[in-house]
Structure formats: C-alpha cells, structure tokens
C-alpha positions as CSV (number, residue, x, y, z in Angstrom):
1,M,22.9,-14.5,21.6
2,K,20.1,-15.4,19.4
3,I,17.7,-13.1,17.5
4,L,14.4,-14.1,15.7
5,T,13.7,-12.2,12.6
6,S,10.0,-12.9,12.2
7,P,8.8,-11.0,9.0
8,S,8.5,-13.6,6.3
9,S,10.4,-11.5,3.7
10,F,13.1,-10.1,6.1
11,G,16.4,-9.8,4.4
12,Q,15.1,-10.6,0.9
13,I,15.8,-7.2,-0.6
14,S,19.3,-7.1,0.8
15,S,21.4,-9.1,3.3
16,E,22.4,-5.8,5.0
17,P,20.0,-6.1,8.0
18,I,21.1,-9.7,8.7
19,D,24.8,-8.8,8.2
20,L,24.4,-6.0,10.8
21,L,23.1,-8.6,13.3
22,T,25.9,-11.1,12.6
23,K,28.6,-8.4,12.7
24,N,27.3,-7.5,16.2
25,G,27.6,-11.0,17.5
26,F,24.1,-12.3,17.1
27,D,22.9,-15.6,15.8
28,V,20.0,-15.1,13.5
29,I,16.9,-17.3,13.4
30,N,14.8,-16.6,10.3
31,N,11.1,-17.3,9.8
32,P,11.0,-20.6,7.9
33,Y,7.3,-20.5,7.0
34,G,7.0,-17.7,4.5
35,R,3.9,-16.2,6.3
36,K,2.9,-14.5,9.6
37,L,3.9,-16.7,12.5
38,T,1.4,-18.0,15.1
39,E,1.9,-17.7,18.8
40,D,3.1,-21.3,19.1
41,E,5.6,-20.8,16.2
42,V,7.0,-17.7,17.8
43,I,7.4,-19.6,21.1
44,E,9.2,-22.4,19.3
45,L,11.5,-20.3,17.2
46,A,12.3,-17.6,19.8
47,A,12.8,-20.1,22.7
48,D,16.4,-18.9,23.5
49,C,16.3,-15.5,21.9
50,V,17.2,-12.2,23.6
51,G,15.4,-10.2,20.9
52,I,12.8,-10.3,18.1
53,V,12.9,-8.2,15.0
54,A,9.1,-8.3,14.7
55,G,6.5,-8.3,12.0
56,V,2.8,-8.5,12.8
57,E,2.8,-11.9,14.6
58,P,1.0,-12.0,18.0
59,L,3.4,-11.1,20.7
60,T,1.0,-11.7,23.6
61,A,1.5,-12.1,27.4
62,R,1.5,-15.9,26.8
63,V,4.3,-15.6,24.4
64,M,6.4,-13.3,26.6
65,D,5.9,-15.5,29.7
66,V,7.6,-18.5,28.0
67,L,10.5,-16.5,26.5
68,P,12.7,-15.9,29.6
69,N,15.6,-14.4,27.8
70,L,13.6,-11.9,25.8
71,K,14.9,-8.3,26.3
72,C,13.7,-6.4,23.2
73,I,11.0,-6.4,20.5
74,S,11.9,-4.2,17.6
75,R,9.1,-3.8,15.1
76,V,9.7,-3.4,11.4
77,G,7.0,-0.8,10.8
78,I,4.8,1.5,12.9
79,G,1.8,-0.4,14.2
80,M,2.1,-2.1,17.6
81,D,-1.4,-3.7,17.6
82,S,0.0,-7.2,17.8
83,V,2.2,-6.5,20.8
84,D,0.9,-6.5,24.4
85,L,2.6,-3.3,25.3
86,N,1.4,-3.1,28.9
87,Y,2.6,-6.6,29.6
88,A,5.9,-6.0,27.9
89,A,6.4,-3.0,30.2
90,K,5.7,-5.1,33.2
91,K,8.2,-7.6,32.1
92,G,10.8,-5.0,31.4
93,I,11.0,-5.8,27.7
94,I,12.1,-2.9,25.6
95,I,9.8,-2.0,22.6
96,R,10.9,-0.1,19.5
97,N,9.4,0.6,16.1
98,T,10.3,2.4,12.9
99,P,7.8,5.2,12.5
100,D,9.4,6.9,9.5
101,G,10.3,4.0,7.3
102,P,7.0,3.1,5.7
103,T,5.6,6.7,5.4
104,R,6.5,7.4,1.7
105,A,5.7,3.9,0.5
106,V,2.2,3.8,2.1
107,A,1.4,7.3,1.0
108,E,2.4,6.5,-2.6
109,L,0.4,3.3,-2.6
110,T,-2.7,5.3,-1.4
111,L,-2.4,7.6,-4.4
112,A,-1.8,4.6,-6.8
113,M,-4.7,2.6,-5.4
114,T,-7.0,5.6,-5.7
115,L,-6.1,6.2,-9.4
116,S,-6.3,2.5,-10.1
117,L,-9.8,2.4,-8.6
118,L,-11.1,5.5,-10.3
119,R,-9.8,4.5,-13.8
120,K,-10.5,0.8,-13.3
121,I,-7.0,-0.2,-14.3
122,P,-7.0,-3.7,-12.7
123,Q,-10.2,-4.6,-14.5
124,A,-8.8,-3.4,-17.9
125,H,-5.6,-5.2,-17.2
126,Y,-7.4,-8.5,-16.4
127,D,-9.6,-8.2,-19.5
128,L,-6.7,-7.7,-21.8
129,K,-4.6,-10.4,-20.2
130,N,-7.6,-12.7,-21.1
131,K,-7.6,-11.3,-24.6
132,I,-10.8,-9.3,-24.1
133,W,-10.7,-5.8,-25.7
134,K,-13.0,-3.8,-23.4
135,K,-12.7,-0.1,-22.7
136,Q,-13.5,0.6,-19.1
137,V,-15.1,3.9,-18.3
138,G,-13.8,5.3,-15.1
139,N,-13.7,8.7,-13.3
140,L,-11.3,11.6,-13.2
141,I,-9.7,12.6,-9.9
142,L,-10.0,16.2,-11.0
143,N,-11.9,18.4,-8.4
144,K,-12.6,15.4,-6.2
145,V,-12.7,16.3,-2.5
146,V,-10.3,14.1,-0.7
147,G,-11.1,13.3,3.0
148,V,-8.1,12.1,5.0
149,I,-8.9,10.3,8.3
150,G,-5.9,10.5,10.5
151,L,-3.3,13.2,10.1
152,G,-0.1,11.6,11.4
153,R,3.0,11.1,9.3
154,I,1.3,9.1,6.6
155,G,-1.9,11.1,6.6
156,K,0.0,14.3,6.2
157,L,2.0,13.1,3.3
158,V,-1.1,11.7,1.6
159,S,-2.7,15.1,2.0
160,E,0.3,16.8,0.4
161,L,0.4,14.3,-2.5
162,F,-3.3,14.8,-3.4
163,S,-3.0,18.6,-2.8
164,G,0.0,18.5,-5.2
165,I,-2.2,17.3,-8.1
166,G,-4.9,19.9,-7.3
167,N,-7.4,18.2,-5.1
168,P,-9.1,20.0,-2.2
169,I,-8.4,18.3,1.1
170,I,-10.4,18.0,4.2
171,G,-9.1,16.1,7.2
172,Y,-10.1,14.7,10.5
173,D,-7.9,13.9,13.5
174,P,-8.8,14.4,17.1
175,Y,-5.2,15.6,17.7
176,A,-4.7,17.5,14.5
177,D,-1.7,19.8,14.0
178,E,-3.6,23.0,13.2
179,A,-0.5,24.9,12.2
180,W,0.4,22.2,9.6
181,A,-3.1,22.0,8.3
182,S,-3.3,25.8,7.8
183,K,0.1,25.8,6.0
184,H,-0.9,23.1,3.6
185,G,-4.5,24.2,3.0
186,V,-6.1,21.2,4.7
187,K,-9.6,22.1,6.1
188,L,-10.1,20.4,9.5
189,V,-13.6,19.0,10.0
190,D,-15.3,16.5,12.3
191,L,-15.6,12.9,11.2
192,E,-19.3,13.1,10.3
193,T,-18.7,16.1,8.0
194,L,-15.8,14.4,6.3
195,L,-17.8,11.2,5.6
196,K,-20.8,13.2,4.2
197,T,-18.6,15.6,2.1
198,A,-15.6,13.7,0.7
199,D,-15.6,12.1,-2.8
200,I,-12.5,10.0,-1.9
201,I,-12.0,8.9,1.7
202,T,-8.6,7.6,2.8
203,I,-7.9,6.1,6.2
204,H,-4.7,6.4,8.1
205,V,-5.4,5.7,11.8
206,P,-4.1,3.1,14.3
207,G,-7.6,1.9,15.2
208,N,-9.7,1.7,18.3
209,E,-8.1,0.1,21.4
210,D,-10.9,-2.4,21.8
211,G,-10.5,-3.5,18.2
212,S,-13.9,-2.3,17.0
213,P,-14.2,-0.7,13.6
214,V,-13.6,3.0,13.1
215,I,-15.8,2.8,10.0
216,G,-18.8,0.6,10.6
217,A,-22.2,0.4,9.1
218,S,-23.5,3.7,10.5
219,E,-20.4,5.5,9.2
220,I,-20.7,3.9,5.8
221,D,-24.3,5.0,5.6
222,L,-23.1,8.6,5.8
223,I,-20.8,8.4,2.8
224,K,-22.1,9.6,-0.6
225,P,-23.1,6.8,-3.0
226,A,-20.7,8.1,-5.6
227,A,-17.7,8.2,-3.2
228,F,-14.7,5.9,-3.0
229,L,-13.2,4.5,0.2
230,I,-9.4,3.6,0.6
231,N,-8.1,1.7,3.5
232,I,-4.3,1.2,3.8
233,S,-4.1,1.4,7.6
234,R,-5.1,-1.6,9.6
235,G,-7.3,-4.6,9.2
236,G,-10.5,-4.3,11.1
237,I,-10.5,-0.5,10.8
238,V,-13.4,-0.9,8.4
239,D,-16.2,-3.4,9.1
240,E,-15.7,-5.7,6.1
241,T,-19.3,-7.1,6.3
242,A,-20.8,-3.6,6.1
243,L,-18.4,-2.6,3.4
244,Y,-19.3,-5.7,1.3
245,E,-23.0,-4.9,1.6
246,A,-22.5,-1.3,0.6
247,L,-20.4,-2.2,-2.4
248,A,-22.6,-5.1,-3.5
249,S,-25.7,-2.9,-3.3
250,K,-23.9,0.1,-5.0
251,K,-24.5,2.3,-2.0
252,L,-20.8,3.0,-2.3
253,A,-19.1,3.4,-5.7
254,G,-15.9,1.6,-4.9
255,A,-13.2,0.7,-2.5
256,A,-9.5,-0.1,-2.4
257,I,-8.3,-2.2,0.5
258,D,-4.8,-3.3,1.4
259,V,-5.4,-4.6,5.0
260,F,-7.9,-7.2,6.3
261,S,-9.1,-8.6,9.6
262,E,-7.8,-12.0,8.7
263,E,-4.8,-12.4,6.5
264,P,-4.3,-14.0,4.0
265,Y,-7.7,-12.8,3.0
266,T,-10.1,-15.0,1.0
267,G,-13.4,-13.3,1.9
268,N,-16.4,-12.2,-0.2
269,L,-14.9,-8.8,-1.2
270,C,-12.9,-10.9,-3.7
271,D,-16.2,-11.6,-5.6
272,L,-16.9,-7.9,-6.3
273,D,-15.8,-5.9,-9.4
274,N,-15.9,-2.5,-7.8
275,V,-13.1,-3.1,-5.4
276,V,-9.3,-3.2,-5.7
277,L,-7.6,-5.5,-3.3
278,T,-3.9,-5.9,-2.5
279,P,-2.2,-8.3,0.0
280,H,-1.0,-5.9,2.7
281,L,1.8,-4.4,0.7
282,G,1.7,-0.8,1.9
283,S,5.3,-0.8,2.9
284,Y,6.5,-3.1,0.2
285,A,8.6,-0.7,-1.8
286,E,12.2,-1.9,-2.0
287,E,13.7,1.4,-0.7
288,G,11.3,1.9,2.1
289,K,11.3,-1.8,3.2
290,L,15.0,-2.0,3.4
291,L,15.2,1.2,5.4
292,M,12.7,-0.1,7.9
293,E,14.6,-3.4,8.3
294,I,17.9,-1.6,8.9
295,D,16.3,0.8,11.3
296,A,14.6,-2.0,13.2
297,V,17.9,-3.9,13.5
298,N,19.8,-0.8,14.7
299,N,17.0,-0.1,17.2
300,L,17.4,-3.6,18.6
301,I,21.2,-3.5,18.7
302,N,21.2,-0.1,20.5
303,A,18.5,-1.3,23.0
304,L,20.4,-4.4,23.8
305,K,23.7,-2.6,24.2
C-alpha cells in the first residue's frame, strides 16, 4: 500500500513520521519538488496511493476522480481550504486534520511578528548586515489595545499571550465562547467596533466560503491610521491590493503578513518598508511541526485500519 507525503518539508525534522508509515506496512512516496504540488503533480505521484498525508496542495474533485484507490486524506495542519470536502464525502474518502499541533507555534509567531513590526527589528537587522549604523525608532507595545479576530484555539492562545504582557484585549468571533472570554478578560465586540478601536489587529479565522476577503478595502478604511495589522491565518483573508494601497499611502501604520493569495509571493508588498513578510512559516517550529506530522500519520493509519 502506497502513501503520498505531499508537504515539501515532511520528515526533515525527524524520520519518525516516515518510520511510522513504513513500520505499518506502507510504501512512502515523498514530494520530490520542494514546493507545493500542483493538481497534475498530485495525480502523478498519488496514482496508486491509498492515502495522502497532505499539505496545502489542491485536492479537488478532479484529483479525487482519477485516484481510484484513495481512501484517506490526512492533513498536516488545521485548514482544509484546499480540499473539496463535500466531494470527498461523496466519494467516501476519510478526511482528518491536526487541529492542536500548530496552535502554539502560530500564536508565538503572532507575538514575535507584532514585536518585530513595532520595533522595526527586520529593518535594523538589514541595515546592520549592510554595515549601515541606523537607529530605527519604533513603538512600544505597552497599553496597545489588541483586537483578535477569530477566537478559536489559536485566537484564544494569542489573546492569552498578549494579555500576559499587560495588553487590553478585545475580540470578535460570531461563535465566541463567552465563558472563556469572561474568564480571560477579553471584551467581546462586533467586527466594526474592533476595527475602529484596536491598535493592533491580529487575524485568526478560516476565511469566507466563497474565498472573498474578510478584510477588504471597506474594512481597512475603518482601521485607525496608527494601527498595525497582523495576518497569520490564510492567504486571501486580507485583500492584498487594498492593503498595499493603505500601507503605501500611510493610511495604515504597518502590517505583518505570513500568508498570501499566491505562494511563493513576489508581489508589491515586498517593495514597502512598513511591512514584515514571512514565507508561510506559522507552524514551522521544530517541536510543533514534528508533532503535527506524527499526528497526521497516526490519523491516517487509524483511519485506514
């Protein structure tokens, strides 16, 4: 029985996830391209596979239709945007993910990106690496109101981390856990109030079903000019054109972005000096990434059994 492990970095931290598969009698086919696979590449590599340990490659109806042996898709991570879940259900393909694995890594990166953005650490680093001694003047995080959009596992932990260093927290989630919010001092507000009030806005939502931005031009217009926007959720959650225009015109003080509509990203946000960009590495902490890979493999093995 063959298994495709599609994430480009799968098994690089430790061989344990691959060893688990081989010990359970599976032949492992790894991603040979070092990047996200296309539909055609998935079809080619997974032709005889009973399972896919999946990344963010497109697992569409077209892909599933030409993989007759496919019984399980086990996602390394939370988001299932790239999987046609309805069609998988019709085909009887079991779907699993790892909702707990990336939580700490993404939450910590949110805090790190925010501090880097406020204190202009990447700019100072770049200058000094180029032998330019220039003291960047940034901002304190002290007393900044942090607005958290999306209060699931990650949003909750992000709220707790910021609260732990003394920031007041406001949150928006249509299905908010009011008991948790009350216990942790998070004031629940509507989205418009959050956008108008927060000094730092951090986004942790799965996105709209139709793929439209959650934060578009009209939402960005509500944000205070001195505010900072952090997106470590999904590409396309924020309208990148509207964000670029707001940053370029200084209608928004700064942004930190880890996810993009098209990846690898080479767009015009790269030309701005008031933005911190990272290449979709939210879950790329060794401990969390290895845990996700092991969980995804165990999910697949248990499903196929």
